[in-house]
C-alpha angles and dihedrals in degrees: 000000000000117000123241122242092256092050090051091047091059089061096049124091092252092216096126087217093154091221089127091059095253126105096237141012089246092056089050090049091053090052090050090051090052090047090239095122138042124239088225088075090074109077095187102051113125124244090244090054091048090054093048096042098040095087093039094054096041118100113256091237108056116238114239128190121213123193130355136258128025095331095051113125135207125220133190124009090129120155106179141051097218129039094225088066093057130328120277108254114215120030113235116263120244115212132178121215120239117186116217088220089073120099120259093254090051091050091047092051093055092045090053089052089054092050091048094046096089117115133175113234124171090342095307128112109233124186148146097281106202149010120238107207112196124198095226092148092061087219117124094202093051090047092053090047091053090051091053092048092052093046092049091055101036111014093165097053112100113246133215114202108206119192138116091210110096092202092055090044092054093048090052093045091053089056093048101031097130096044098071096230124184113251107214124187110068113144138155092282098054104021096120095050095043093046088051091053092047090053094045095049095033095233133138116259128228110218126200130193131149108252133005095268093055090042094054091050090051095048090051090051093049091046089054087055089060103263114128102167112075141156113205135218119187093190094257110155108152120072090248092052093046092051094047098040097046093046094049092047093050092046091049091051098042104034101030099028087230101175096193090071097032095110137102113277125229119212126195110212099169113141135160088232105070094202090053089047090054091051093050090048089050089054089054091051093052097039110053106281112148094188125030119191120203134182097223139017110210113176094244091053092046092052093051094047096041090052093048093048092047092053095045092050100047120100106260089206096053121059116229110256141191127213118280109245144101109280124205114222110196122336095328112195126197087268094054117119119260119219132177134212140152128275097248100131096226092050092048096049094045093048095043090047092054091047089052089050090055091061087219110130107233147162120241117198108207113199125202107247094157091265097304125142121246099267094038091047091050092048090049092050093245096108096049132144094254094048093046091050092048092049093050091049094047094044093068091222090134091076091055098053135061095209132056101220125129122192113209129192114273092235090069098042087132089073096059098092095044092049091052089052091052093044106049113206094019127117117217117207122193111230130197122305092226126050093226089067092059098089093057091042094052094043091052089058098047 
């Protein structure tokens, strides 16, 4: 069972040295108990305490890394059942299946779709994260060849090597040894051999058993063989089974600290009906899947799933924000209009999108209001006349424009006079209340 803050405190040095970044050892102990700090932050903790506290401070769902380099992804490390308790940590990984029985041009086409899947949404880069290569041919040589084809076209994309044949697995691992792939396909019949490969090549192991009871027994066996990093599959394939299996596994890990199920969960969403596949994948996103495998990655499906995942894995207590600065929209000349808004991501992207639609090159000053919208920021005193004036002065935008006119949102028209007082020589124009009126407003001025 997890230790309480007071129990953890008894094992700490009690020096209150503040080296961990907390004012006292007790405060640090409380953070450890809540799994909001790492024991590594304390430089003076004894080896005995490390041993005793290691399990207590570890997240109930083990963190696993997949891939290497800038496109590597992390799975697991979750500490809560519901995102309102504390944000979910690592967004689930989307993978598309490629069968090694496909021809090289067919494999290449899917790989190119994965590479081209990246989109920018609310300032974040979203993409299909991994490729799930399945050994449907049953041929080790063909499987290895497919690995090499994928790596030649997309060397940075994380790879999942899926086979229950240890010989095929070893051939594929040799080809991808430095890419830290996930080896999926360990079951009761091949556990010893697959665990041995995972240890030799230092890769995480995907473990399959039908049902949570059999799965927990198998993970304990594989752990005893020296493999710590696992991704688990309880055999759930229907939506009902996925919902029940994922929920029970997460509850066992979080509420009961049941280590045998404290691993990232893989969900197979492949369906012939692409709409149904998207819905099953969405279930995985919302209910505890760390890795979701699909059969196809159409752009419409990607957009729906990327948006859902992005919303589920944001911190509900911290608004999404963009960087404070003056953005150029289009080829903004010194005569281009200058507008201002807050740095709430949704506000920024709606406003900038409407300005782009107007085809009127402009400048948009985005002011840090801690992620609040225009009206909320104004009501909280963060989007005030004095702060707006200070931001405009500090931004240096004046040297880039010929005019001294600032367009403010219509909802804060009341600030226009006060801003002009704070910005001598400037003219403040009240713009539309709603962003969708910006195109007509800007066109009428050009």
